[in-house]
C-alpha positions as CSV (number, residue, x, y, z in Angstrom):
1,E,28.3,-26.7,3.3
2,E,27.9,-25.1,0.5
3,I,32.3,-24.2,-0.3
4,G,32.8,-27.6,-0.2
5,K,30.3,-27.9,-3.3
6,E,31.4,-25.4,-4.9
7,I,35.2,-26.4,-4.5
8,G,34.1,-30.3,-5.7
9,K,32.5,-29.1,-8.3
10,E,35.4,-26.1,-9.8
11,I,37.6,-29.8,-8.9
12,G,35.0,-32.0,-11.3
13,K,35.3,-29.6,-13.8
14,E,39.3,-28.6,-13.6
15,I,39.7,-32.9,-14.3
16,G,36.5,-33.4,-17.0
17,K,38.6,-30.9,-19.1
18,E,42.6,-32.8,-17.9
19,S,40.3,-36.0,-19.1
20,K,39.5,-35.0,-22.4
21,L,42.8,-33.3,-23.7
22,I,44.0,-36.3,-22.4
23,E,42.1,-38.3,-25.0
24,I,42.6,-36.3,-27.8
25,V,46.2,-36.8,-27.0
26,C,46.0,-40.5,-26.8
27,K,44.2,-40.5,-30.3
28,K,46.4,-38.2,-32.0
29,L,49.9,-39.8,-30.4
30,R,47.9,-43.4,-32.8
31,K,48.1,-41.9,-35.2
32,G,51.6,-41.1,-35.6
33,Q,51.6,-37.4,-34.3
34,T,54.3,-35.9,-32.4
35,P,53.6,-33.7,-29.5
36,E,54.9,-30.4,-31.1
37,M,52.0,-31.6,-33.6
38,I,49.6,-32.2,-31.0
39,A,50.2,-28.9,-29.2
40,E,49.7,-26.5,-32.1
41,A,46.5,-28.5,-33.9
42,L,45.0,-28.2,-30.4
43,E,46.7,-24.4,-29.4
44,E,47.2,-26.0,-25.7
45,D,50.4,-25.1,-24.0
46,A,53.3,-27.2,-25.3
47,N,54.6,-28.3,-22.3
48,L,51.2,-29.6,-20.7
49,V,51.1,-31.6,-23.8
50,N,54.7,-33.1,-23.8
51,T,54.3,-33.9,-20.2
52,I,50.9,-35.9,-21.3
53,C,52.8,-37.4,-23.8
54,E,55.8,-38.6,-21.6
55,I,53.2,-39.9,-19.2
56,A,51.7,-41.5,-21.8
57,K,55.3,-43.6,-23.0
58,V,53.9,-46.3,-21.3
59,C,51.6,-46.8,-23.0
60,A,52.6,-47.5,-26.4
61,P,51.7,-48.4,-29.1
62,E,48.4,-48.6,-28.0
63,F,48.1,-45.2,-25.4
64,N,45.6,-46.4,-24.0
65,Y,43.4,-43.5,-22.1
66,E,42.6,-45.4,-18.9
67,G,45.6,-46.1,-18.7
68,V,47.2,-42.4,-19.5
69,L,44.7,-40.9,-16.9
70,E,44.9,-43.4,-14.7
71,A,48.9,-42.1,-14.2
72,W,48.2,-39.0,-14.9
73,M,46.2,-38.9,-11.7
74,N,48.3,-40.8,-9.8
75,R,51.3,-38.2,-10.7
76,L,48.6,-35.7,-9.1
77,C,48.8,-37.4,-5.8
């Protein structure tokens, strides 16, 4: 049971980090920044940022954070 709780905490932390990154990427996309600019500014992996930006295209031009996050989570399932 304790192992399950620890695994749950780690998964929650990872989802939280991804969620925050998606939120920031969406804000930068709304400002017209390119995936390359975003990756460099955030010092994040360019492939990860590109993937988020590709998913975010379906929510353009508003880049609604909740919509992008939902699409991201569905991609992982």
